Phi, psi and omega in degrees: 000136184261145178250019183290155178296130181301325180294319179293319177297317180298318178295320179297314181294323177299317181294320178297314181297317179297315178300314180298318179298313180297314179295320179296319180295315185277327182265335177076020180226141180281350178297334178294325178297322178295319177298322178297321179294317178297321181293328188267347186300152185288123180247020183293341180291338180279352183298317182260021186288336181254190176287142178216106185272134175244125179236109183299319180209148179242003181229144174216131180243122179281347182079212181272124180226159176270142180299144175134301185283161174270123180265134183234143175215147180246123176263132182269143171223143182222143177262108178266004182269186184261350178234167184291156176240135178252126178252126179244124178283126182258304183202143176256358178075345181251335184232025178081213186275140175245026185297338179275353179294146180295139178294152175261127180248122178251118175285170178302130177079005181263159181227144177220164175244146180247117182278146172224149178235148175232114180272120185255353183300127178074009182255158174210151180092201181274126180245131181225134176233140181236132175247121179261130179232133174261149183230164174270003177280117183294338179273347179217071185289341182215139176236138174243111175268131184232134173238138176226153176210146176255107191261128174260129181285138177281123179275126179259117179270132179275128182259000000 
């Protein structure tokens, strides 16, 4: 079943009929009409035939925080396509390579969250962490998730 706009479909069929009439008149064969039908049929079902990853946001800013706690955030990813999507963690920038981490597999219509942590103990200033993920979605082959925080160092006063 097609969800295309009826006006668009009507215009498409009008164009097909005119093309078929002209081709039939000049070529003298009804096989041209069959070719016109194949050309005009609705192919909107193939739009979602592969993987299609939806990522609502790729950045998160904690704002101003005091040094010490571990900051955590979950990034959501969803597969809106008709086939599975494979996500491979490449690097988080803070702990080297994550190439040995198990891939995340999202079936059609499924959603998962990807956790990230920001360790603030002993840190001061702007802290930024980036997680790079490669995907099997040809329209979104790489995702960069970024977390930032502006860390204020806790001053310890000697008594």
